[in-house]
Backbone as JSON Lines, residues from 0, in Angstrom:
{"i":0,"aa":"X","n":[-27.74,29.36,55.27],"ca":[-26.81,29.11,56.36],"c":[-27.12,30.04,57.53]}
{"i":1,"aa":"X","n":[-27.17,29.47,58.74],"ca":[-27.51,30.26,59.93],"c":[-26.36,31.21,60.27]}
{"i":2,"aa":"X","n":[-26.73,32.42,60.65],"ca":[-25.72,33.4,61.05],"c":[-25.26,33.12,62.48]}
{"i":3,"aa":"X","n":[-24.01,33.45,62.74],"ca":[-23.45,33.27,64.08],"c":[-23.35,34.61,64.79]}
{"i":4,"aa":"X","n":[-23.03,34.55,66.06],"ca":[-22.79,35.76,66.84],"c":[-21.63,36.55,66.23]}
{"i":5,"aa":"X","n":[-20.61,35.82,65.76],"ca":[-19.45,36.48,65.13],"c":[-19.88,37.23,63.87]}
{"i":6,"aa":"X","n":[-20.79,36.66,63.07],"ca":[-21.28,37.36,61.87],"c":[-21.88,38.7,62.26]}
{"i":7,"aa":"X","n":[-22.68,38.71,63.31],"ca":[-23.32,39.95,63.76],"c":[-22.28,40.95,64.27]}
{"i":8,"aa":"X","n":[-21.32,40.48,65.07],"ca":[-20.35,41.43,65.62],"c":[-19.42,41.96,64.54]}
{"i":9,"aa":"X","n":[-19.06,41.13,63.56],"ca":[-18.22,41.62,62.46],"c":[-18.98,42.67,61.63]}
{"i":10,"aa":"X","n":[-20.26,42.41,61.35],"ca":[-21.06,43.39,60.61],"c":[-21.2,44.68,61.41]}
{"i":11,"aa":"X","n":[-21.39,44.54,62.72],"ca":[-21.51,45.73,63.57],"c":[-20.2,46.5,63.61]}
{"i":12,"aa":"X","n":[-19.08,45.79,63.64],"ca":[-17.77,46.45,63.65],"c":[-17.53,47.19,62.35]}
{"i":13,"aa":"X","n":[-17.9,46.6,61.23],"ca":[-17.78,47.29,59.93],"c":[-18.64,48.55,59.91]}
{"i":14,"aa":"X","n":[-19.87,48.43,60.41],"ca":[-20.78,49.58,60.44],"c":[-20.24,50.68,61.35]}
{"i":15,"aa":"X","n":[-19.69,50.29,62.49],"ca":[-19.13,51.26,63.42],"c":[-17.96,52.0,62.79]}
{"i":16,"aa":"X","n":[-17.07,51.27,62.13],"ca":[-15.9,51.89,61.5],"c":[-16.33,52.87,60.42]}
{"i":17,"aa":"X","n":[-17.4,52.54,59.71],"ca":[-17.87,53.37,58.6],"c":[-18.68,54.57,59.07]}
{"i":18,"aa":"X","n":[-19.6,54.34,60.05],"ca":[-20.57,55.38,60.39],"c":[-20.69,55.68,61.88]}
{"i":19,"aa":"X","n":[-19.82,55.13,62.7],"ca":[-19.85,55.44,64.12],"c":[-20.79,54.54,64.92]}
{"i":20,"aa":"X","n":[-20.83,54.8,66.23],"ca":[-21.58,53.96,67.16],"c":[-23.07,53.9,66.83]}
{"i":21,"aa":"X","n":[-23.61,54.98,66.31],"ca":[-25.04,55.01,65.96],"c":[-25.39,53.97,64.91]}
{"i":22,"aa":"X","n":[-24.41,53.53,64.13],"ca":[-24.65,52.56,63.05],"c":[-24.87,51.15,63.57]}
{"i":23,"aa":"X","n":[-24.58,50.93,64.84],"ca":[-24.87,49.61,65.41],"c":[-26.34,49.59,65.79]}
{"i":24,"aa":"X","n":[-27.16,49.21,64.83],"ca":[-28.61,49.16,65.0],"c":[-29.12,47.87,64.36]}
{"i":25,"aa":"X","n":[-30.09,47.25,65.0],"ca":[-30.51,45.9,64.61],"c":[-31.05,45.83,63.19]}
{"i":26,"aa":"X","n":[-32.01,46.66,62.84],"ca":[-32.65,46.54,61.52],"c":[-31.69,46.78,60.36]}
{"i":27,"aa":"X","n":[-30.89,47.85,60.38],"ca":[-29.93,48.03,59.27],"c":[-28.92,46.89,59.16]}
{"i":28,"aa":"X","n":[-28.46,46.38,60.29],"ca":[-27.51,45.27,60.25],"c":[-28.17,44.0,59.72]}
{"i":29,"aa":"X","n":[-29.43,43.78,60.09],"ca":[-30.15,42.61,59.56],"c":[-30.27,42.7,58.04]}
{"i":30,"aa":"X","n":[-30.51,43.91,57.52],"ca":[-30.59,44.08,56.06],"c":[-29.25,43.78,55.41]}
{"i":31,"aa":"X","n":[-28.17,44.29,56.0],"ca":[-26.83,44.04,55.46],"c":[-26.53,42.54,55.45]}
{"i":32,"aa":"X","n":[-26.93,41.85,56.5],"ca":[-26.67,40.42,56.63],"c":[-27.68,39.56,55.88]}
{"i":33,"aa":"X","n":[-28.73,40.19,55.34],"ca":[-29.74,39.44,54.59],"c":[-30.55,38.52,55.47]}
{"i":34,"aa":"X","n":[-30.89,39.0,56.68],"ca":[-31.66,38.17,57.61],"c":[-32.72,39.01,58.29]}
{"i":35,"aa":"X","n":[-33.34,38.44,59.29],"ca":[-34.4,39.13,60.03],"c":[-33.92,39.48,61.43]}
{"i":36,"aa":"X","n":[-34.71,40.28,62.13],"ca":[-34.38,40.62,63.51],"c":[-34.4,39.39,64.41]}
{"i":37,"aa":"X","n":[-35.16,38.36,64.01],"ca":[-35.22,37.13,64.8],"c":[-33.85,36.5,64.97]}
{"i":38,"aa":"X","n":[-33.02,36.58,63.93],"ca":[-31.65,36.05,64.01],"c":[-30.86,36.8,65.07]}
{"i":39,"aa":"X","n":[-31.06,38.11,65.11],"ca":[-30.37,38.92,66.11],"c":[-30.73,38.45,67.51]}
{"i":40,"aa":"X","n":[-32.02,38.3,67.77],"ca":[-32.47,37.96,69.13],"c":[-32.12,36.52,69.51]}
{"i":41,"aa":"X","n":[-31.71,35.72,68.57],"ca":[-31.22,34.39,68.88],"c":[-29.87,34.48,69.6]}
{"i":42,"aa":"X","n":[-29.09,35.54,69.26],"ca":[-27.73,35.69,69.8],"c":[-27.61,36.77,70.88]}
{"i":43,"aa":"X","n":[-28.47,37.79,70.84],"ca":[-28.33,38.94,71.74],"c":[-29.67,39.29,72.36]}
{"i":44,"aa":"X","n":[-29.61,39.78,73.59],"ca":[-30.85,40.2,74.25],"c":[-31.3,41.57,73.76]}
{"i":45,"aa":"X","n":[-30.35,42.44,73.43],"ca":[-30.69,43.79,73.0],"c":[-29.48,44.45,72.32]}
{"i":46,"aa":"X","n":[-29.65,45.69,71.89],"ca":[-28.57,46.42,71.21],"c":[-27.35,46.58,72.1]}
{"i":47,"aa":"X","n":[-27.58,46.82,73.4],"ca":[-26.45,46.99,74.33],"c":[-25.58,45.73,74.37]}
{"i":48,"aa":"X","n":[-26.2,44.57,74.29],"ca":[-25.43,43.32,74.28],"c":[-24.62,43.21,73.0]}
{"i":49,"aa":"X","n":[-25.19,43.65,71.88],"ca":[-24.45,43.64,70.61],"c":[-23.27,44.61,70.67]}
{"i":50,"aa":"X","n":[-23.48,45.79,71.24],"ca":[-22.39,46.75,71.36],"c":[-21.28,46.18,72.22]}
{"i":51,"aa":"X","n":[-21.62,45.57,73.34],"ca":[-20.61,44.98,74.22],"c":[-19.82,43.89,73.49]}
{"i":52,"aa":"X","n":[-20.51,43.04,72.74],"ca":[-19.83,41.97,72.0],"c":[-18.97,42.55,70.88]}
{"i":53,"aa":"X","n":[-19.42,43.61,70.25],"ca":[-18.67,44.26,69.18],"c":[-17.39,44.89,69.74]}
{"i":54,"aa":"X","n":[-17.5,45.53,70.89],"ca":[-16.31,46.12,71.52],"c":[-15.32,45.03,71.92]}
{"i":55,"aa":"X","n":[-15.83,43.91,72.41],"ca":[-14.95,42.79,72.77],"c":[-14.24,42.25,71.54]}
{"i":56,"aa":"X","n":[-14.97,42.12,70.42],"ca":[-14.37,41.62,69.17],"c":[-13.31,42.6,68.67]}
{"i":57,"aa":"X","n":[-13.62,43.9,68.71],"ca":[-12.65,44.9,68.26],"c":[-11.39,44.84,69.12]}
{"i":58,"aa":"X","n":[-11.57,44.73,70.42],"ca":[-10.41,44.69,71.32],"c":[-9.54,43.47,71.01]}
{"i":59,"aa":"X","n":[-10.16,42.35,70.75],"ca":[-9.41,41.13,70.42],"c":[-8.63,41.33,69.12]}
{"i":60,"aa":"X","n":[-9.28,41.88,68.1],"ca":[-8.61,42.1,66.81],"c":[-7.48,43.11,66.94]}
{"i":61,"aa":"X","n":[-7.69,44.16,67.73],"ca":[-6.74,45.26,67.83],"c":[-5.59,44.98,68.8]}
{"i":62,"aa":"X","n":[-5.69,43.9,69.56],"ca":[-4.62,43.59,70.51],"c":[-4.04,42.2,70.23]}
{"i":63,"aa":"X","n":[-4.63,41.16,70.77],"ca":[-4.01,39.83,70.69],"c":[-3.84,39.34,69.27]}
{"i":64,"aa":"X","n":[-4.85,39.53,68.4],"ca":[-4.71,39.06,67.02],"c":[-3.66,39.85,66.27]}
{"i":65,"aa":"X","n":[-3.65,41.17,66.47],"ca":[-2.64,42.0,65.81],"c":[-1.24,41.64,66.3]}
{"i":66,"aa":"X","n":[-1.08,41.49,67.6],"ca":[0.24,41.18,68.17],"c":[0.73,39.83,67.66]}
{"i":67,"aa":"X","n":[-0.14,38.83,67.65],"ca":[0.26,37.51,67.14],"c":[0.7,37.59,65.68]}
{"i":68,"aa":"X","n":[-0.03,38.36,64.88],"ca":[0.31,38.49,63.45],"c":[1.67,39.16,63.27]}
{"i":69,"aa":"X","n":[1.92,40.22,64.03],"ca":[3.19,40.95,63.9],"c":[4.35,40.13,64.47]}
{"i":70,"aa":"X","n":[4.13,39.45,65.59],"ca":[5.2,38.66,66.21],"c":[5.65,37.51,65.31]}
{"i":71,"aa":"X","n":[4.79,37.08,64.4],"ca":[5.14,35.98,63.5],"c":[6.13,36.41,62.42]}
{"i":72,"aa":"X","n":[6.36,37.72,62.29],"ca":[7.27,38.24,61.27],"c":[8.7,38.2,61.79]}
{"i":73,"aa":"X","n":[9.61,37.73,60.95],"ca":[11.02,37.65,61.33],"c":[11.67,39.02,61.2]}
{"i":74,"aa":"X","n":[12.37,39.43,62.22],"ca":[13.15,40.67,62.17],"c":[12.43,41.83,62.81]}
{"i":75,"aa":"X","n":[13.08,42.53,63.76],"ca":[12.43,43.64,64.46],"c":[12.05,44.81,63.56]}
{"i":76,"aa":"X","n":[12.91,45.15,62.6],"ca":[12.58,46.25,61.69],"c":[11.38,45.9,60.84]}
{"i":77,"aa":"X","n":[11.35,44.66,60.36],"ca":[10.23,44.21,59.52],"c":[8.92,44.19,60.31]}
{"i":78,"aa":"X","n":[8.99,43.81,61.59],"ca":[7.78,43.81,62.43],"c":[7.24,45.23,62.59]}
{"i":79,"aa":"X","n":[8.13,46.16,62.93],"ca":[7.69,47.54,63.13],"c":[7.18,48.14,61.82]}
{"i":80,"aa":"X","n":[7.86,47.86,60.72],"ca":[7.45,48.39,59.43],"c":[6.06,47.88,59.04]}
{"i":81,"aa":"X","n":[5.83,46.58,59.22],"ca":[4.53,46.01,58.88],"c":[3.42,46.58,59.76]}
{"i":82,"aa":"X","n":[3.69,46.67,61.06],"ca":[2.68,47.23,61.96],"c":[2.34,48.66,61.56]}
{"i":83,"aa":"X","n":[3.35,49.48,61.38],"ca":[3.11,50.88,61.04],"c":[2.41,51.01,59.7]}
{"i":84,"aa":"X","n":[2.87,50.28,58.7],"ca":[2.27,50.38,57.37],"c":[0.79,50.0,57.4]}
{"i":85,"aa":"X","n":[0.48,48.88,58.03],"ca":[-0.91,48.43,58.05],"c":[-1.78,49.35,58.91]}
{"i":86,"aa":"X","n":[-1.25,49.8,60.04],"ca":[-2.02,50.7,60.9],"c":[-2.27,52.04,60.22]}
{"i":87,"aa":"X","n":[-1.23,52.59,59.59],"ca":[-1.39,53.88,58.94],"c":[-2.31,53.78,57.72]}
{"i":88,"aa":"X","n":[-2.25,52.66,57.02],"ca":[-3.17,52.46,55.89],"c":[-4.6,52.4,56.39]}
{"i":89,"aa":"X","n":[-4.82,51.71,57.5],"ca":[-6.17,51.65,58.08],"c":[-6.66,53.02,58.5]}
{"i":90,"aa":"X","n":[-5.79,53.8,59.12],"ca":[-6.18,55.14,59.55],"c":[-6.49,56.04,58.36]}
{"i":91,"aa":"X","n":[-5.73,55.89,57.28],"ca":[-5.95,56.72,56.09],"c":[-7.27,56.37,55.4]}
{"i":92,"aa":"X","n":[-7.69,55.11,55.51],"ca":[-8.92,54.68,54.85],"c":[-10.14,54.79,55.75]}
{"i":93,"aa":"X","n":[-9.91,54.89,57.04],"ca":[-11.0,54.91,58.01],"c":[-11.08,53.57,58.72]}
{"i":94,"aa":"X","n":[-11.0,53.6,60.04],"ca":[-11.0,52.34,60.79],"c":[-11.79,52.48,62.08]}
{"i":95,"aa":"X","n":[-11.89,51.38,62.8],"ca":[-12.7,51.36,64.02],"c":[-12.1,52.24,65.11]}
{"i":96,"aa":"X","n":[-10.77,52.4,65.14],"ca":[-10.16,53.19,66.21],"c":[-10.69,54.64,66.19]}
{"i":97,"aa":"X","n":[-10.77,55.22,65.01],"ca":[-11.29,56.59,64.9],"c":[-12.73,56.66,65.37]}
{"i":98,"aa":"X","n":[-13.52,55.64,65.02],"ca":[-14.92,55.6,65.46],"c":[-15.0,55.46,66.98]}
{"i":99,"aa":"X","n":[-14.09,54.69,67.56],"ca":[-14.08,54.53,69.01],"c":[-13.73,55.86,69.69]}
{"i":100,"aa":"X","n":[-12.77,56.57,69.13],"ca":[-12.43,57.88,69.7],"c":[-13.63,58.83,69.66]}
{"i":101,"aa":"X","n":[-14.36,58.8,68.55],"ca":[-15.53,59.67,68.41],"c":[-16.62,59.32,69.41]}
{"i":102,"aa":"X","n":[-16.67,58.06,69.84],"ca":[-17.72,57.6,70.76],"c":[-17.19,57.42,72.18]}
{"i":103,"aa":"X","n":[-16.05,58.02,72.49],"ca":[-15.37,57.78,73.77],"c":[-16.15,58.29,74.98]}
{"i":104,"aa":"X","n":[-17.19,59.09,74.78],"ca":[-18.0,59.52,75.92],"c":[-18.84,58.39,76.48]}
{"i":105,"aa":"X","n":[-19.05,57.33,75.69],"ca":[-19.75,56.14,76.17],"c":[-18.81,55.37,77.1]}
{"i":106,"aa":"X","n":[-19.22,55.05,78.33],"ca":[-18.31,54.39,79.28],"c":[-17.75,53.05,78.8]}
{"i":107,"aa":"X","n":[-18.55,52.24,78.12],"ca":[-18.06,50.95,77.61],"c":[-17.01,51.16,76.53]}
{"i":108,"aa":"X","n":[-17.27,52.11,75.64],"ca":[-16.3,52.41,74.58],"c":[-15.02,52.95,75.19]}
{"i":109,"aa":"X","n":[-15.14,53.86,76.15],"ca":[-13.97,54.46,76.78],"c":[-13.09,53.4,77.43]}
{"i":110,"aa":"X","n":[-13.71,52.45,78.13],"ca":[-12.95,51.4,78.8],"c":[-12.21,50.53,77.79]}
{"i":111,"aa":"X","n":[-12.89,50.14,76.72],"ca":[-12.25,49.32,75.68],"c":[-11.13,50.11,75.0]}
{"i":112,"aa":"X","n":[-11.39,51.37,74.7],"ca":[-10.41,52.23,74.05],"c":[-9.16,52.38,74.92]}
{"i":113,"aa":"X","n":[-9.34,52.56,76.21],"ca":[-8.2,52.69,77.12],"c":[-7.36,51.42,77.14]}
{"i":114,"aa":"X","n":[-8.03,50.26,77.21],"ca":[-7.29,49.0,77.23],"c":[-6.52,48.77,75.93]}
{"i":115,"aa":"X","n":[-7.17,49.03,74.81],"ca":[-6.52,48.84,73.51],"c":[-5.34,49.79,73.36]}
{"i":116,"aa":"X","n":[-5.53,51.04,73.72],"ca":[-4.45,52.03,73.59],"c":[-3.25,51.64,74.44]}
{"i":117,"aa":"X","n":[-3.48,51.26,75.69],"ca":[-2.37,50.86,76.57],"c":[-1.62,49.65,76.0]}
{"i":118,"aa":"X","n":[-2.39,48.67,75.51],"ca":[-1.77,47.47,74.96],"c":[-0.96,47.79,73.7]}
{"i":119,"aa":"X","n":[-1.53,48.6,72.82],"ca":[-0.83,48.94,71.58],"c":[0.43,49.77,71.86]}
{"i":120,"aa":"X","n":[0.36,50.7,72.77],"ca":[1.55,51.49,73.11],"c":[2.63,50.61,73.74]}
{"i":121,"aa":"X","n":[2.24,49.7,74.61],"ca":[3.22,48.79,75.22],"c":[3.88,47.92,74.15]}
{"i":122,"aa":"X","n":[3.1,47.46,73.19],"ca":[3.65,46.64,72.12],"c":[4.6,47.46,71.25]}
{"i":123,"aa":"X","n":[4.24,48.69,70.95],"ca":[5.13,49.56,70.18],"c":[6.45,49.75,70.93]}
{"i":124,"aa":"X","n":[6.39,50.0,72.23],"ca":[7.63,50.16,73.02],"c":[8.49,48.9,72.92]}
{"i":125,"aa":"X","n":[7.84,47.76,72.98],"ca":[8.57,46.49,72.86],"c":[9.25,46.37,71.5]}
{"i":126,"aa":"X","n":[8.55,46.77,70.44],"ca":[9.14,46.7,69.1],"c":[10.36,47.6,68.99]}
{"i":127,"aa":"X","n":[10.27,48.8,69.54],"ca":[11.42,49.71,69.51],"c":[12.57,49.18,70.35]}
{"i":128,"aa":"X","n":[12.27,48.6,71.5],"ca":[13.32,48.0,72.33],"c":[14.0,46.87,71.58]}
{"i":129,"aa":"X","n":[13.21,46.07,70.85],"ca":[13.77,44.97,70.05],"c":[14.73,45.5,68.98]}
{"i":130,"aa":"X","n":[14.53,46.74,68.55],"ca":[15.43,47.36,67.57],"c":[16.72,47.88,68.22]}
{"i":131,"aa":"X","n":[16.79,47.8,69.55],"ca":[17.97,48.29,70.25],"c":[17.84,49.7,70.76]}
{"i":132,"aa":"X","n":[16.64,50.27,70.7],"ca":[16.41,51.62,71.21],"c":[16.33,51.55,72.74]}
{"i":133,"aa":"X","n":[17.06,52.42,73.46],"ca":[16.99,52.42,74.93],"c":[15.54,52.65,75.41]}
{"i":134,"aa":"X","n":[15.17,52.09,76.57],"ca":[13.77,52.14,77.03],"c":[13.15,53.53,77.06]}
{"i":135,"aa":"X","n":[13.9,54.56,77.54],"ca":[13.3,55.9,77.6],"c":[13.02,56.44,76.21]}
{"i":136,"aa":"X","n":[13.92,56.17,75.27],"ca":[13.7,56.61,73.89],"c":[12.61,55.76,73.22]}
{"i":137,"aa":"X","n":[12.57,54.47,73.55],"ca":[11.54,53.58,72.99],"c":[10.15,54.1,73.36]}
{"i":138,"aa":"X","n":[10.03,54.6,74.58],"ca":[8.75,55.17,75.03],"c":[8.37,56.38,74.17]}
{"i":139,"aa":"X","n":[9.34,57.25,73.92],"ca":[9.06,58.45,73.1],"c":[8.75,58.08,71.65]}
{"i":140,"aa":"X","n":[9.53,57.14,71.1],"ca":[9.25,56.7,69.73],"c":[7.85,56.09,69.62]}
{"i":141,"aa":"X","n":[7.48,55.29,70.61],"ca":[6.15,54.66,70.59],"c":[5.06,55.73,70.62]}
{"i":142,"aa":"X","n":[5.23,56.75,71.46],"ca":[4.24,57.82,71.51],"c":[4.17,58.57,70.19]}
{"i":143,"aa":"X","n":[5.32,58.82,69.57],"ca":[5.34,59.51,68.28],"c":[4.64,58.68,67.21]}
{"i":144,"aa":"X","n":[4.96,57.38,67.16],"ca":[4.34,56.5,66.16],"c":[2.83,56.46,66.35]}
{"i":145,"aa":"X","n":[2.39,56.41,67.61],"ca":[0.95,56.34,67.88],"c":[0.29,57.69,67.57]}
{"i":146,"aa":"X","n":[0.96,58.78,67.88],"ca":[0.42,60.1,67.58],"c":[0.25,60.29,66.08]}
{"i":147,"aa":"X","n":[1.19,59.79,65.29],"ca":[1.07,59.88,63.83],"c":[-0.13,59.07,63.35]}
{"i":148,"aa":"X","n":[-0.33,57.89,63.94],"ca":[-1.49,57.06,63.62],"c":[-2.8,57.83,63.87]}
{"i":149,"aa":"X","n":[-2.9,58.46,65.05],"ca":[-4.1,59.23,65.37],"c":[-4.26,60.42,64.42]}
{"i":150,"aa":"X","n":[-3.15,61.07,64.12],"ca":[-3.2,62.23,63.25],"c":[-3.63,61.89,61.83]}
{"i":151,"aa":"X","n":[-3.17,60.76,61.32],"ca":[-3.57,60.34,59.97],"c":[-5.07,60.13,59.93]}
{"i":152,"aa":"X","n":[-5.63,59.49,60.97],"ca":[-7.08,59.28,61.03],"c":[-7.83,60.59,61.13]}
{"i":153,"aa":"X","n":[-7.33,61.51,61.97],"ca":[-8.0,62.81,62.12],"c":[-7.94,63.62,60.83]}
{"i":154,"aa":"X","n":[-6.81,63.57,60.13],"ca":[-6.68,64.32,58.89],"c":[-7.66,63.8,57.83]}
{"i":155,"aa":"X","n":[-7.86,62.49,57.8],"ca":[-8.83,61.91,56.86],"c":[-10.23,62.45,57.14]}
{"i":156,"aa":"X","n":[-10.57,62.61,58.41],"ca":[-11.88,63.15,58.77],"c":[-11.98,64.64,58.5]}
{"i":157,"aa":"X","n":[-10.89,65.37,58.77],"ca":[-10.89,66.82,58.61],"c":[-10.85,67.25,57.15]}
{"i":158,"aa":"X","n":[-10.2,66.45,56.3],"ca":[-10.02,66.82,54.89],"c":[-10.23,65.59,54.0]}
{"i":159,"aa":"X","n":[-11.46,65.04,53.99],"ca":[-11.7,63.79,53.27],"c":[-11.46,63.88,51.77]}
{"i":160,"aa":"X","n":[-11.57,65.07,51.2],"ca":[-11.38,65.21,49.75],"c":[-9.92,65.03,49.34]}
{"i":161,"aa":"X","n":[-9.01,65.15,50.29],"ca":[-7.58,65.01,49.97],"c":[-6.96,63.75,50.56]}
{"i":162,"aa":"X","n":[-7.78,62.76,50.85],"ca":[-7.26,61.49,51.36],"c":[-6.52,60.78,50.23]}
{"i":163,"aa":"X","n":[-5.25,60.41,50.44],"ca":[-4.48,59.77,49.37],"c":[-5.03,58.38,49.03]}
{"i":164,"aa":"X","n":[-4.84,58.0,47.78],"ca":[-5.27,56.67,47.32],"c":[-4.28,56.19,46.26]}
{"i":165,"aa":"X","n":[-4.3,54.89,45.99],"ca":[-3.46,54.33,44.95],"c":[-1.98,54.58,45.2]}
{"i":166,"aa":"X","n":[-1.22,54.93,44.14],"ca":[0.22,55.16,44.29],"c":[0.53,56.3,45.28]}
{"i":167,"aa":"X","n":[-0.36,57.29,45.34],"ca":[-0.14,58.39,46.29],"c":[-0.22,57.88,47.73]}
{"i":168,"aa":"X","n":[-1.15,56.97,47.99],"ca":[-1.25,56.38,49.34],"c":[0.01,55.57,49.65]}
{"i":169,"aa":"X","n":[0.51,54.82,48.68],"ca":[1.73,54.04,48.9],"c":[2.91,54.95,49.28]}
{"i":170,"aa":"X","n":[3.06,56.06,48.56],"ca":[4.15,57.0,48.86],"c":[3.95,57.64,50.23]}
{"i":171,"aa":"X","n":[2.72,57.98,50.55],"ca":[2.35,58.57,51.85],"c":[2.7,57.61,52.98]}
{"i":172,"aa":"X","n":[2.38,56.34,52.81],"ca":[2.65,55.34,53.84],"c":[4.15,55.12,54.02]}
{"i":173,"aa":"X","n":[4.9,55.09,52.92],"ca":[6.36,54.94,53.03],"c":[6.95,56.11,53.82]}
{"i":174,"aa":"X","n":[6.5,57.31,53.53],"ca":[6.99,58.49,54.24],"c":[6.64,58.42,55.73]}
{"i":175,"aa":"X","n":[5.4,58.01,56.04],"ca":[4.96,57.91,57.44],"c":[5.79,56.88,58.19]}
{"i":176,"aa":"X","n":[6.01,55.73,57.58],"ca":[6.78,54.67,58.24],"c":[8.21,55.13,58.46]}
{"i":177,"aa":"X","n":[8.83,55.73,57.47],"ca":[10.2,56.22,57.64],"c":[10.31,57.27,58.73]}
{"i":178,"aa":"X","n":[9.24,58.05,58.93],"ca":[9.25,59.09,59.96],"c":[9.33,58.52,61.36]}
{"i":179,"aa":"X","n":[8.87,57.28,61.56],"ca":[8.85,56.73,62.92],"c":[9.94,55.67,63.15]}
{"i":180,"aa":"X","n":[10.74,55.39,62.13],"ca":[11.85,54.45,62.31],"c":[13.06,55.18,62.89]}
{"i":181,"aa":"X","n":[13.76,54.56,63.84],"ca":[14.99,55.19,64.35],"c":[15.97,55.4,63.19]}
{"i":182,"aa":"X","n":[16.85,56.4,63.27],"ca":[17.73,56.75,62.15],"c":[18.5,55.58,61.56]}
{"i":183,"aa":"X","n":[18.98,54.66,62.39],"ca":[19.76,53.54,61.88],"c":[18.91,52.55,61.08]}
{"i":184,"aa":"X","n":[17.59,52.66,61.18],"ca":[16.7,51.69,60.56],"c":[15.83,52.3,59.46]}
{"i":185,"aa":"X","n":[15.88,53.6,59.29],"ca":[14.99,54.26,58.32],"c":[15.5,54.04,56.9]}
{"i":186,"aa":"X","n":[14.63,53.52,56.06],"ca":[14.85,53.44,54.63],"c":[13.48,53.16,54.03]}
{"i":187,"aa":"X","n":[13.39,53.18,52.73],"ca":[12.07,53.07,52.1],"c":[11.34,51.83,52.59]}
{"i":188,"aa":"X","n":[10.12,52.05,53.08],"ca":[9.29,50.94,53.52],"c":[8.69,50.27,52.3]}
{"i":189,"aa":"X","n":[8.31,49.03,52.47],"ca":[7.69,48.28,51.37],"c":[6.26,48.69,51.16]}
{"i":190,"aa":"X","n":[5.57,47.99,50.27],"ca":[4.17,48.32,49.98],"c":[3.28,48.0,51.16]}
{"i":191,"aa":"X","n":[2.12,48.67,51.29],"ca":[1.23,48.42,52.43],"c":[0.68,47.01,52.37]}
{"i":192,"aa":"X","n":[0.47,46.44,53.55],"ca":[-0.12,45.12,53.69],"c":[-1.55,45.28,54.2]}
{"i":193,"aa":"X","n":[-2.06,44.21,54.8],"ca":[-3.45,44.21,55.27],"c":[-3.65,45.23,56.39]}
{"i":194,"aa":"X","n":[-4.86,45.81,56.45],"ca":[-5.19,46.77,57.47],"c":[-5.37,46.07,58.81]}
{"i":195,"aa":"X","n":[-5.14,46.84,59.93],"ca":[-5.54,46.38,61.24],"c":[-6.51,47.4,61.78]}
{"i":196,"aa":"X","n":[-7.31,47.06,62.73],"ca":[-8.27,47.98,63.26],"c":[-7.64,49.01,64.13]}
């Protein structure tokens, strides 16, 4: 079966999340995909084109696709809980956002990172407002929730030997989610769902 441009960008996104921007390289990705470099050049002119397409795919997954998935959930508390649980689980396991932060000196990465961050923070503010939190407090809660997300990712990098897993990860995620819920809404969060980037 012929590989598509999406196959290449998804493989590149996985490699980036695992090993950083340097991992977006044609030959290693061709090996992972079980193909030749010729397949790559059918879809992309060079590595820079693959990086640009990978950043575009990440931005789509981290903004519009994530927002659509969360908005489909009934109930403002349930939406915020699902977003936080899946985001924090992704940060604890390693995700593309941490890799983007590490590569933020690259102008293309920086631009995508800025757009994704602004969109995600605005969506968090909206979720808090939907819970009845006044706008000024919703802004602060959104910043706190996002800061915890960044901190979980940084802690995983700083102390990889103590990254929680299994039941310990579930308890860790429940505690993290409860920490960012307004007092009237805080109670034990459910089990983690699918990761988001």
